[in-house]
C-alpha positions as CSV (number, residue, x, y, z in Angstrom):
1,M,0.2,0.5,0.1
2,Q,1.5,3.4,-1.0
3,I,0.9,6.5,1.4
4,S,1.4,9.5,-0.5
5,T,3.1,12.6,1.1
6,N,-0.3,14.8,0.6
7,Y,-2.4,12.3,2.7
8,L,0.6,11.9,5.7
9,F,0.7,16.3,5.7
10,D,-3.5,16.6,5.4
11,R,-4.1,13.4,8.7
12,A,-1.2,15.2,10.3
13,S,-2.7,18.7,9.6
14,A,-6.0,17.5,10.5
15,Q,-5.2,16.0,13.6
16,M,-3.6,19.1,15.1
17,S,-6.6,21.2,14.1
18,Q,-8.5,18.6,16.1
19,L,-6.1,19.1,19.2
20,Q,-5.8,22.5,18.7
21,N,-10.0,22.5,18.9
22,D,-10.2,20.7,21.7
23,L,-7.0,22.5,23.8
24,A,-8.8,25.9,23.2
25,K,-12.6,24.5,24.1
26,S,-11.1,23.4,27.5
27,Q,-9.0,26.5,27.9
28,A,-12.3,28.3,27.8
29,Q,-14.2,26.1,29.8
30,I,-11.8,27.1,32.4
31,S,-12.1,30.7,31.8
32,T,-15.4,30.5,32.4
33,Q,-15.7,27.3,35.2
34,K,-18.8,25.8,33.2
35,Q,-19.0,22.9,31.4
36,V,-21.3,23.8,28.4
37,L,-19.8,26.9,26.8
38,N,-22.3,26.9,23.4
39,P,-26.6,24.9,23.7
40,S,-25.0,23.0,20.6
41,D,-22.3,21.1,22.4
42,A,-24.4,19.6,24.1
43,P,-28.1,20.1,24.1
44,D,-29.7,18.4,26.0
45,Q,-26.7,19.6,29.2
46,A,-27.8,22.8,28.1
47,A,-31.8,22.6,27.8
48,T,-31.8,20.9,31.4
49,I,-29.8,24.3,32.4
50,T,-31.6,26.6,31.1
51,R,-34.3,25.2,32.9
52,M,-32.9,25.4,36.2
53,K,-32.2,28.7,36.1
54,S,-35.3,29.7,35.1
55,V,-37.1,28.2,37.9
56,I,-34.5,29.5,40.6
57,G,-35.2,33.1,38.3
58,R,-39.3,32.5,39.2
59,N,-37.9,31.4,42.7
60,E,-35.8,34.9,43.5
61,N,-39.3,36.9,42.4
62,Y,-41.5,34.8,44.8
63,A,-38.5,35.9,47.2
64,K,-39.5,39.5,46.5
65,A,-43.4,39.4,46.7
66,L,-42.7,38.1,49.9
67,D,-40.7,40.9,50.9
68,T,-43.9,43.2,49.8
69,V,-46.2,41.3,51.6
70,Q,-44.1,41.1,54.4
71,A,-43.7,44.6,54.5
72,R,-47.1,45.3,54.2
73,L,-48.2,43.0,56.7
74,E,-45.7,44.7,58.9
75,T,-47.0,48.1,58.6
76,E,-51.1,46.5,58.7
77,S,-49.8,45.0,62.5
78,T,-48.3,48.3,63.8
79,T,-51.3,50.4,62.9
80,L,-53.6,47.4,64.7
81,S,-51.5,48.1,67.6
82,S,-51.7,51.8,67.8
83,A,-55.5,51.1,67.4
84,S,-56.2,48.7,70.3
85,D,-53.7,51.1,72.4
86,V,-55.8,54.2,71.6
87,L,-58.9,52.4,71.9
88,I,-57.9,51.1,75.9
89,R,-56.9,55.2,76.3
90,I,-61.0,56.5,75.4
91,K,-62.0,53.4,77.2
92,E,-60.1,54.1,80.5
93,L,-61.2,58.0,79.6
94,A,-65.0,56.6,79.2
95,I,-65.0,54.9,82.5
96,Q,-63.6,58.1,84.1
97,A,-66.2,60.3,83.0
98,S,-68.9,57.6,84.0
99,N,-67.5,58.4,87.6
100,G,-70.6,60.2,89.2
101,T,-68.2,62.8,91.1
102,Q,-67.7,63.8,87.5
103,G,-68.6,67.6,87.4
104,S,-69.4,68.7,83.5
105,T,-66.1,70.8,83.0
106,S,-64.5,67.8,83.9
107,R,-67.1,65.5,81.3
108,A,-66.6,68.6,78.7
109,A,-62.2,67.9,78.6
110,I,-62.6,64.1,78.9
111,A,-65.3,64.4,76.0
112,T,-62.4,66.8,74.0
113,E,-59.4,64.2,74.3
114,M,-61.5,61.4,73.4
115,K,-62.5,62.9,70.5
116,G,-58.6,63.6,69.5
117,L,-58.2,60.0,70.1
118,R,-61.3,59.1,67.9
119,D,-59.8,61.6,65.0
120,Q,-56.2,60.0,65.7
121,L,-57.9,55.8,65.4
122,L,-59.4,57.5,61.8
123,S,-56.2,58.3,61.1
124,L,-55.1,55.4,61.6
125,A,-58.0,53.6,59.5
126,N,-57.0,55.4,56.6
127,S,-53.3,54.4,56.6
128,T,-51.1,53.7,53.3
129,D,-47.8,51.3,52.8
130,T,-45.1,52.5,51.3
131,T,-46.6,52.8,47.6
132,G,-48.8,54.9,49.3
133,N,-52.2,52.8,49.0
134,Y,-54.4,52.3,51.5
135,I,-54.2,49.4,53.6
136,F,-57.7,49.1,54.7
137,S,-59.8,49.6,51.6
138,G,-59.9,46.2,50.6
139,S,-59.0,46.7,46.2
140,K,-60.3,50.3,46.4
141,V,-56.3,50.8,47.1
142,K,-56.8,54.8,46.1
143,T,-59.6,55.3,47.9
144,P,-59.4,56.2,51.7
145,A,-61.0,53.6,53.4
146,F,-63.5,55.8,56.0
147,A,-64.8,59.4,55.3
148,A,-67.3,61.3,56.3
149,N,-70.1,62.9,54.9
150,V,-71.4,66.2,55.6
151,N,-72.5,65.6,58.8
152,G,-69.9,64.0,60.0
153,A,-70.6,60.6,60.0
154,V,-68.0,58.0,58.8
155,S,-69.0,55.3,56.7
156,Y,-66.9,53.1,55.2
157,Q,-65.5,53.5,51.6
158,G,-63.5,50.4,50.5
159,D,-64.9,46.6,49.3
160,Q,-64.3,43.2,50.7
161,T,-61.3,41.9,48.5
162,R,-59.0,40.4,49.4
163,M,-56.0,40.6,46.8
164,H,-53.5,37.6,46.9
165,V,-50.1,37.7,45.3
166,A,-48.3,34.3,44.2
167,V,-45.2,33.2,46.9
168,G,-44.4,29.8,45.4
169,E,-45.5,27.5,42.4
170,Q,-48.5,26.7,44.3
171,R,-48.9,29.0,47.1
172,T,-50.6,32.0,47.0
173,I,-50.9,34.4,50.6
174,A,-53.1,37.5,50.7
175,I,-52.0,40.9,51.2
176,N,-55.0,42.5,52.8
177,R,-57.9,43.4,55.0
178,S,-60.5,45.4,54.4
179,G,-61.2,47.8,57.4
180,S,-64.7,47.0,57.9
181,T,-63.3,43.5,59.2
182,A,-60.5,45.3,61.6
183,F,-62.9,48.4,62.6
184,V,-65.6,46.5,63.2
185,R,-69.9,47.6,63.3
186,V,-71.1,46.7,66.6
187,V,-75.1,44.6,67.1
188,R,-77.2,47.8,69.1
189,T,-80.3,46.3,70.5
190,A,-83.1,49.3,70.4
191,P,-85.8,49.3,72.6
192,D,-88.5,47.5,70.9
193,G,-86.4,45.1,71.1
194,T,-84.5,45.3,67.0
195,N,-81.0,45.1,66.5
196,S,-78.8,47.3,64.4
197,G,-75.2,47.2,63.3
198,T,-73.8,50.3,64.6
199,G,-70.5,51.4,62.7
200,F,-67.2,51.5,64.1
201,F,-67.0,55.3,64.5
202,Q,-70.7,56.1,64.9
203,A,-70.1,53.7,67.8
204,I,-67.3,55.7,69.3
205,D,-68.9,59.4,68.3
206,D,-71.8,58.2,70.6
207,L,-70.0,57.2,73.3
208,I,-68.4,61.3,73.0
209,A,-71.7,62.6,73.4
210,G,-72.8,60.3,76.0
211,V,-69.4,61.7,78.1
212,K,-70.3,65.6,77.0
213,A,-74.2,65.3,77.3
214,T,-75.5,67.4,80.6
215,D,-78.7,65.3,81.1
216,G,-79.7,62.3,82.3
217,S,-79.2,60.5,78.3
218,G,-75.4,60.4,79.5
219,G,-74.8,57.6,81.7
220,T,-76.9,55.6,79.9
221,A,-75.1,56.1,76.3
222,M,-71.3,55.6,78.1
223,Q,-72.7,52.4,80.0
224,R,-73.7,51.2,76.1
225,G,-70.7,52.8,74.8
226,L,-68.1,50.7,77.5
227,T,-69.9,47.4,76.7
228,E,-69.3,48.5,72.6
229,M,-65.8,49.8,73.3
230,D,-65.4,46.0,74.4
231,A,-66.6,44.6,70.4
232,L,-64.4,47.1,68.9
233,H,-61.5,46.3,70.9
234,Q,-62.0,42.4,70.6
235,G,-62.2,43.5,66.5
236,V,-58.8,45.0,66.4
237,V,-57.2,42.7,68.4
238,L,-58.1,39.5,66.2
239,A,-57.7,41.1,63.4
240,Q,-53.9,42.6,64.9
241,A,-53.9,38.4,65.7
242,E,-54.6,37.8,62.3
243,A,-51.7,39.9,61.2
244,G,-49.0,37.9,62.7
245,T,-50.6,34.9,61.7
246,D,-50.0,35.4,58.0
247,M,-47.0,37.2,58.7
248,K,-45.6,33.7,60.2
249,V,-47.0,32.3,57.2
250,V,-44.6,34.4,55.4
251,E,-41.9,33.2,57.5
252,Q,-42.6,29.7,56.3
253,Q,-42.4,30.6,52.9
254,R,-39.6,31.8,52.5
255,V,-37.8,29.5,54.7
256,V,-39.1,26.8,52.0
257,L,-37.9,29.2,49.3
258,D,-34.5,29.5,50.7
259,D,-34.6,25.4,51.0
260,T,-35.7,25.1,47.4
261,K,-33.2,27.6,46.1
262,L,-30.6,25.9,47.7
263,T,-31.2,22.7,46.4
264,L,-31.6,23.7,42.7
265,K,-28.1,25.8,43.0
266,T,-26.5,22.6,44.4
267,A,-28.1,21.0,41.4
268,L,-27.4,23.6,38.7
269,S,-23.9,23.4,39.8
270,N,-24.1,19.7,39.6
271,V,-24.7,20.3,35.6
272,E,-23.4,23.3,34.7
273,D,-19.9,24.3,36.9
274,L,-17.0,22.9,35.8
275,D,-14.4,19.8,37.9
276,M,-11.1,22.4,38.1
277,A,-9.2,19.7,38.7
278,T,-10.2,16.7,35.9
279,A,-10.2,19.7,33.3
280,I,-6.9,20.9,34.6
281,T,-5.8,17.5,34.1
282,Q,-7.4,16.9,30.5
283,M,-6.1,20.3,29.2
284,Q,-2.2,19.4,29.9
285,K,-3.1,15.8,28.4
286,L,-4.0,17.9,25.4
287,M,-1.1,20.1,25.5
288,L,1.3,17.5,25.8
289,S,-0.6,15.8,22.3
290,L,-0.1,18.3,20.7
291,E,3.0,19.0,21.1
292,A,4.0,15.6,20.4
293,A,2.0,15.9,16.8
294,Q,3.8,19.2,16.3
295,S,7.1,17.5,16.6
296,S,6.1,14.5,14.9
297,F,4.8,16.1,12.2
298,A,7.9,18.0,12.1
299,K,10.2,15.4,11.8
300,V,8.1,13.3,9.0
301,S,8.1,16.7,7.0
302,Q,11.9,17.1,6.7
303,L,12.1,13.1,4.9
304,S,12.2,12.0,1.4
305,L,14.0,9.9,-0.5
306,F,17.0,11.6,-1.4
307,N,17.6,11.7,2.2
308,Y,16.7,8.1,2.7
309,I,18.8,7.3,-0.1
310,K,21.7,9.9,1.3
């Protein structure tokens, strides 16, 4: 079998070209510390990497959503805590005013303080979050939760909608609470035995009016108001407890997301990251192979029939 000089040159050239390409790829992998440089190098592996990164990206978005929910719930809880403190003070003042030793002047002063606390409650009920949305208005976030009409009567302006945000692949969390569930109405029984609902602020206004009254109606209004204050306070405390429960759910979901993220990143590292020790060893082998091929080619290229005859 005759082997032409061109064949020897072509074969040696192809071998060195392949070794140079393999070496260049090995050096690029070490430089980036990644197994797959181009999707075409390993389509299945590249698809797996893309899918894992997509899931990790969604988890990071869920974590950001949790931060938003956490901040909103903290604002809600703080607001309700303040409202609870104000209601306690109003009740203390009402008890003080109901003491038979209080004169009309003292009761008027107490009523003035109670009116200031009532206005503070209205301000708390119309609190906003960091984005300027009203936290107790349901889905009507640009509308104050409570507003007074021309007669000064305060009513709820929001709705009962609870908005939810996704914080996991199969998990959502409510981010709001309607004002009517936190600042509850009370059931009031009329002299004829019929029951009717009285708004949160109306009940307080009636109590203040009873404290200010100089006739005999004040005592009855104050006693009724003291009983209703317990119901108002219980509604606020219950809403605060629910907000606290929601914050615990947020914390638990954050742990789930952190664990999932760690698992995914570990799996991604196994598929994507390069084993540096193995890669360096492989690169050194390729460099030795290339040097050997180049040396061999140099020797073969110097051979000729005339040299052989000589």
